[in-house]
N, C-alpha and C positions, 0 to 999 in steps of 0.2 A: 247258551242256555241259561236258565235261571241259576242263581248262585248255588253251588254244591257244597255241602258241609257235613260234618260229623261222620264222614266215611274215611277211614284211615287204613294205610297199608301196614300190617304187622309182618315184619320180615320173617323168613324161615328161622326156626330155632337153631338151625345149623349156621355156622359162621366161618369166615376164613375160606380156605380152599375147600372146594366141594368136589366129590368124586362122582362122576357120571357113570351110567351103566356101561358106556363104551370105553371106560378107563381114561378118558380125556379129563385133565384137570381144568376146572373152570373157577374163576374168581368173581366175586361180586363187586360191581362198580355202580356208583350212584352219581347222577349229574342233575343240576337244577339251573333253570333259566326262567326269566319272566317273558311271557308272550301272551297276546290277546288279553292283556290286563290282569293276568293271574300267574301264580307260580306253577311252573311245570316241573315234574320230576321224572327222570328216566332211571330205572333200575335194570341192570342187565348183567348177564353172566358171560364172560369171555375168557380166552386163554391168557391174554396179557393186556396191559394198560393201553399201549398204542392202538390196538384193535378196538378196544372199548371207547377210547377217546374219539377216534375217527367215526365210528358208528353213531355215537351220540351227537357229534357235531353235524353230521349229515342229517340226522333226524330233526334236530333243532332248526337247521337251515330250511328244511322243508316246511316246518311249522311257521317260520317267519315268512316264507313265500306265500303260504296259504292265508296268513293274516293280511297280506297286501291285497289279496283277492276278496276276502270275506268280511273284513272289518267294517262295522258301521261307525266306528269312532274316527278312523283314518279318512280324512276328506279326499285323499287321492286313491283310495282303494278301488278296485274294479266294481265292487258293489255300489259304492257311492257315485262313481262315474255313471253307472247304469241309471241310477236314480236321477241324476242331473240331465242326462242326455235323452232318456226315453220319455215318451208321452203318448198321447192319443195318435195313432197312425205312425209311430216312430219305433219300430222294432230295432233292437240293438244286438249285434252279434256278441256273444260272451264266450269265455274260456270253458273248456270241458269241465273243470272243477265247479265253477259257478253254475253252469247249466245242470250238471248232475245233482247238485245240492238243492237247487231251486225246484227241480222236478220232483225230487224225493219229498221236499217240504210240501209241495202242492198236493201230492198223493195223500200225505197224512192229513192235510187240511180237509180234503174231500172225505176221508174216513171219519174224521172227528166233527164234521159239519162246522168247521171253522174254530174249534177250540184251540187248534194249533194253526197259527197264521203268521207267516213272515212279513206280510204287508202291514204289520202292526206298528211299524216304525214311527209314524206321526204321533200316536198317542203315547208310545213309550217315551218319546222325548219330552212330552208335556208332563208325564208322570214322574220322570226323573227330576224335573224342576219342582214339581209339587212336593216330592219327598224332601228335597233340600230346603224348600221354603216352609214346609210343614203346613201347607194349605192346599185345598182342592184347586184344580185348574180353573181358569176363567171359563165360564159356560160357553161363550161364543167361540173362543179358540178351541175349546174341547170338541164342540159339535163339528167345527170345520175340519179338525183332525180326524174325527171318526168317519167323516164322509169319504176319506181317502183310504180307508181300511176295508179289505175284503179280498180273499184269495182269488175270487172270480175276476178281479180287476187286473190280474197278472196273466198274460197270455204267453205260453211257451211253445216254441216250434223246435222240436228235436231235429227234423230234417234240415232246417235252416240254421240251427244253433243260435236262435235269437230269443230275446225276451222283450215283450212290450208291456209297459205300464200304462194302462188305458185311462188314467186320470192324471191331471197335472199335480205336481208336487207330492207324488207318492214317495214313501221311504220304506226300504226293506230293512229288517232286523233279523239276523241269523243267530242271535244270542241263545236260542233254545236248541241249536243243532250243530253249530260250527265247531265247537271244541271237541265234541265226540267224533266228528268227521276228521278233524285234523289229527286226533290221537290215533285213529285207525291208519291214516296215511303214515304217520311217524313210525308206528309199529311195522308197517310193511317195508319201510326204508331199512329198518334194523334187520328184518328177515332177508332182504335182498343182499345184505352183507354177511349173512351166515349167523346172525344173532337171533336165535329162536326163543331163548329163555329170557324174556324181557317183560317189563311193565312200564306203561306210559300213563302218567297221572296228571291230568290237567285240573289240579285243585279239586279233585273229587270225581271228575269224569275219567274213569279208570279203564284202560284197555290192557288185556293180559294175553301174553303168548304162552309158550310151553312153561310148565312149572319149574321152580327153582330145583337144582340138583338134589336128589335124595328126598323129594317131597311129592305129594300128590296134587299140589296146587298152591296158588298164592292165597295167603290167609288175610282176609279183609274183615276188619272190625266195624260193626255198626252198633248203634245204641237203641235201646227200647224207649228212650226218652228223646224228645226233640228240644230239650233245653240246651243252651250254649254250653260247651265243654262238659256235656253229660258223659257219664261213665260208659265205656264200651263193654257191653255184656252179651253180645251175640257175634258170631263169627261165621263168615262164609269161606269156603275153600273151593276156588274155581280156577280154571285155566282155559286159554283160547276162547275167552268170552269177555264181556265188558259189564261194568256196573256203574250206575250214575244215580245221584241223589239230588232231588230238587226240593227246596224248602226255604223258609223265610226267617228262621230263628235269628240270623245275623243281619238280615236286610228287611226291615219293615219300618213303618212310621205310624204314629198315632195322630190322627187329625180329628178334631172335634170329638175326642173321646172314643173314636173308632180306630181299630187296628187294621192297617192295610199292608199287604205284602208288596214286594218289588215285582212279583210275578203278575203280569197284567192279563186279564181276561179279554180276549179280542172282541167278545160280544158286547161288553159294557165299556171297555176302554179304561177301567179302573183296576187298581190292585186287588188281588183276592183278599177276602176277609175271613176265610174259614180256618186259617192257621193249621197247615198240614205239612207233612214231609213225605215224599215219595221216593222210594228206592227201587230201581229197576235193574234186573239182570237180563242181558240180551246177548245174541251172538256177536254183535259188534258195537262199537262206540256210538256211531251215528244213530243206531236204533235205540240204544239205552238212553242217550241224551235226549232225543226228541220225544220218546215215550214218557220219560219222567216229567218233561215240560207239559205234554198234552194231558197226562193223567192228573196233574196238579189242578188243571182247569176243569177237567171233566168230573172229578170227584170219584168216590169209591165205586159206586154201582156202574156207571157208564165206563169208568176207567178200567175196571176189571173185565167188562165185556169186550173192550177193545183189546186188552192184553190177551185174552183167551183166543183171539184170532191170529196171534203171532206165535208161531212155533219157536220153542227154545227160549221163551221168556218167562220171567217170574217177577213178582212185585210185592212190596210191603208198603202199606200206607199207614201213617200215624196221623190222626186227625182229632182236633179238639171238638167235642160235642157235649153240650150241656154241662160244661165245667169239668168234663172227664176226658182223658186221653184214650182214644179208642184205636185199636189196631185192626187193620184189614189185611189179610194175607192170601195171596193166590195159592192154589193147590200145590204148585211145584216149588214154592219158595223154600220150604224146609228141606227139599232134596239137596240144596246147595249148602246147607248149614253144616258146620263142623260140630260134632258132638263134644260137649264139655265133660271132662271127668269130674 
């Protein structure tokens, strides 16, 4: 997804050994590894360190496996092999994970009329180069890349488990959905091993299990400002849900006096210019991740309309308008906030 920032986990005020309601002593353990180009953190509660170590190792191993399937950076990933091998009249059989995620992506593309689109890879590659060079892409290369973008150009057959890219040299980019999906899978791995009180954080794409012992939920801090390193002044308390934030405070570029985000609008092929931050609460990571990406492109009005069609979701949008920072908040967002004394 787009880079996630200014969302942090504030651990339970309880520390050390924690007493559960069933009288089983649980201890807090935290593990970190780098996967998918970002820092991942797993916080879990277990009876002893060997159990915690094994559970976290298995969860990280699954994330690593998923990266080999979903990465657009790894030239040997299944995603990139699909892009190389498929073409007009060449459907390619794919793994269940990739098939599931592409189908979910396509459904969101249809809902948003292309505001979310994983076929955006060709223009994303040009835009990454433009950000490094601090100049707009060459017009001819840009238009050639745009001609290869469009979710309707990707044909998925669930019965045959195949994907066909109907134009030559198409490139898929799962950056707006893959980390949330992988975090969901990692949490499910922990649960399979009896670890239910856990948090998986993919640098801001946060998926939460049962609450820490002695608490009503995981305490997540967010800021009312979108400035880098802004003070945390609002707190969510949630469990068995997910939260993701999409924004460009740490990833943007100024070209010819205009500020562009790293988040690319599939319709224009250019980085967004509205300077916004979107925080989404949802039942699972893949939904939170992809909705945060989609709403960033859709903007407040259409974004909230989309969100209202999704049960169990809530959203906070911070957006610069006429020199002012304006907040848009869904009706349910405050329900998840922790009251401050």
